C-alpha positions as CSV (number, residue, x, y, z in Angstrom):
1,M,-34.6,-31.8,-7.5
2,L,-31.9,-29.9,-9.2
3,I,-32.3,-28.4,-12.7
4,R,-29.1,-27.7,-14.6
5,T,-29.1,-24.6,-16.7
6,N,-26.6,-22.6,-18.8
7,D,-28.5,-19.3,-18.5
8,P,-26.1,-16.7,-17.1
9,R,-29.0,-14.3,-16.5
10,G,-30.7,-16.7,-14.1
11,A,-27.5,-16.9,-12.0
12,Q,-27.1,-13.1,-12.2
13,A,-30.8,-12.6,-11.1
14,F,-30.3,-14.9,-8.2
15,Q,-27.1,-13.1,-7.2
16,T,-28.9,-9.7,-7.4
17,Q,-31.8,-11.0,-5.3
18,F,-29.5,-12.6,-2.8
19,N,-27.4,-9.4,-2.4
20,R,-30.6,-7.4,-2.0
21,L,-31.8,-9.7,0.8
22,L,-28.4,-9.5,2.6
23,S,-28.4,-5.7,2.2
24,E,-32.0,-5.5,3.6
25,A,-31.2,-7.8,6.5
26,F,-27.7,-6.5,7.5
27,G,-27.4,-3.1,5.8
28,S,-24.7,-2.3,3.4
29,L,-21.7,-4.6,3.7
30,S,-19.3,-2.3,2.0
31,R,-16.7,-0.4,4.0
32,P,-17.3,3.3,4.4
33,D,-13.9,4.1,2.9
34,E,-14.6,2.3,-0.4
35,G,-16.4,5.3,-1.8
36,V,-19.5,4.7,-3.9
37,S,-21.3,1.5,-3.1
38,A,-23.6,0.0,-5.6
39,S,-26.7,-1.8,-4.6
40,W,-27.6,-3.3,-8.0
41,A,-26.1,-3.6,-11.5
42,P,-28.0,-3.3,-14.8
43,P,-27.3,-6.1,-17.3
44,V,-24.7,-5.4,-20.0
45,D,-24.0,-6.9,-23.4
46,I,-20.5,-6.3,-24.9
47,S,-19.7,-7.0,-28.5
48,E,-16.9,-6.1,-31.0
49,T,-16.3,-5.9,-34.7
50,A,-13.1,-5.2,-36.6
51,D,-13.9,-1.5,-36.4
52,R,-15.5,-1.0,-32.9
53,L,-16.3,-2.1,-29.4
54,A,-20.0,-1.8,-28.4
55,F,-21.8,-1.9,-25.0
56,S,-25.6,-2.2,-24.5
57,I,-26.7,-1.5,-21.0
58,E,-30.3,-2.0,-19.9
59,V,-31.5,1.1,-17.9
60,P,-35.2,1.3,-18.4
61,G,-36.9,4.4,-17.0
62,F,-33.7,6.4,-16.9
63,K,-33.3,9.8,-18.5
64,D,-29.9,10.7,-20.1
65,E,-29.3,13.3,-17.4
66,E,-29.7,10.6,-14.7
67,L,-26.7,8.6,-16.1
68,K,-23.0,9.5,-15.8
69,L,-20.5,8.1,-18.3
70,R,-16.8,8.6,-18.2
71,V,-13.6,7.2,-19.6
72,E,-10.5,7.5,-17.6
73,N,-7.2,5.6,-17.6
74,G,-8.5,3.0,-20.0
75,V,-11.7,2.3,-17.9
76,L,-15.2,3.0,-19.0
77,T,-17.5,3.8,-16.1
78,V,-21.3,4.1,-16.1
79,E,-23.2,5.1,-13.0
80,G,-26.7,6.1,-12.0
81,E,-29.3,5.9,-9.4
82,R,-33.0,4.8,-9.4
83,S,-35.0,6.1,-6.5
84,F,-37.9,4.2,-5.0
85,E,-41.3,5.8,-5.5
86,K,-42.3,7.7,-2.3
87,E,-44.8,5.8,-0.2
88,T,-48.3,7.2,0.1
89,K,-50.9,6.4,2.7
90,D,-53.4,5.3,0.0
91,K,-51.1,2.8,-1.7
92,T,-50.1,-0.7,-0.5
93,W,-47.2,-2.5,-2.1
94,H,-47.8,-6.2,-2.7
95,R,-44.5,-6.9,-4.5
96,V,-41.4,-4.9,-5.3
97,E,-39.1,-6.7,-7.8
98,R,-37.4,-3.8,-9.6
99,S,-33.9,-2.8,-8.3
100,Y,-33.4,0.6,-6.7
101,G,-30.5,2.6,-5.5
102,K,-27.1,3.4,-7.0
103,F,-25.3,1.4,-9.5
104,L,-21.8,1.6,-10.9
105,R,-20.4,-0.5,-13.7
106,S,-16.7,-0.3,-14.8
107,F,-15.1,-2.0,-17.8
108,S,-11.4,-2.2,-18.7
109,L,-11.0,-1.1,-22.3
110,P,-8.5,-2.7,-24.8
111,S,-5.6,-0.5,-25.7
112,N,-6.7,-0.1,-29.3
113,A,-10.0,1.6,-28.3
114,D,-10.2,5.2,-29.3
115,T,-11.5,6.8,-26.1
116,A,-11.5,10.3,-27.7
117,K,-14.3,9.2,-30.0
118,V,-16.7,7.4,-27.7
119,E,-20.4,7.8,-28.6
120,A,-23.3,7.2,-26.3
121,K,-27.1,7.1,-27.1
122,L,-30.0,6.2,-24.9
123,E,-32.8,4.5,-26.8
124,D,-35.8,2.6,-25.6
125,G,-34.3,2.0,-22.1
126,V,-31.0,0.8,-23.5
127,L,-27.8,2.9,-23.3
128,H,-25.7,2.1,-26.4
129,I,-22.0,3.0,-26.1
130,E,-19.6,2.6,-29.0
131,L,-15.8,3.1,-29.1
132,P,-14.1,2.9,-32.5
133,R,-10.7,1.2,-32.8
134,R,-7.8,3.6,-33.4
135,E,-6.8,3.8,-37.1
136,E,-3.3,2.5,-36.4
137,A,-4.8,-0.5,-34.6
138,K,-7.0,-1.6,-37.4
139,P,-5.7,-4.4,-39.6
140,K,-4.3,-3.2,-42.9
141,S,-3.6,-4.9,-46.2
142,I,-0.2,-4.1,-47.6
143,P,0.1,-4.4,-51.3
144,I,3.0,-6.3,-52.7
145,S,4.6,-4.9,-55.8
146,V,6.2,-7.1,-58.4
147,A,9.7,-6.1,-59.6
148,K,9.8,-6.0,-63.3
149,A,12.4,-8.3,-64.9
150,I,15.2,-6.5,-66.7
151,P,15.5,-7.8,-70.3
152,A,18.7,-9.8,-71.0
153,T,19.8,-7.4,-73.8
154,A,19.7,-4.4,-71.5
155,K,22.2,-6.0,-69.1
156,A,25.0,-6.1,-71.7
């Protein structure tokens, strides 16, 4: 029986689990010359207002020094790594569902984002990143002046 759903997180969770299974079975499928390979990706919400662009990235358990954030050539990049707890002889694992390894997320930024004023804050396992819009890119109201009529007697 098939169940139809519009939940994008369900599809993303399935893709993450499927990728993990492939990686465990066949090793990393990325080419060695591709540079950093990511084994998982934290979920991200992106929103915008008239004044700013905001990212909320779920990274529970991370400390700020374990995350790298950079903006280069109009691309925002966030990366980090979660290491698996070292196995001990007195502990038996029954289930491991959390993702481990490196992650790397990159996002193309709109041209009106002010990358010189990016702000980042880690709070309750969520990395909040905000980029204000450049002043010249914000919508502006232009006042319209009304020309005063010249009296008819002044024209003569």
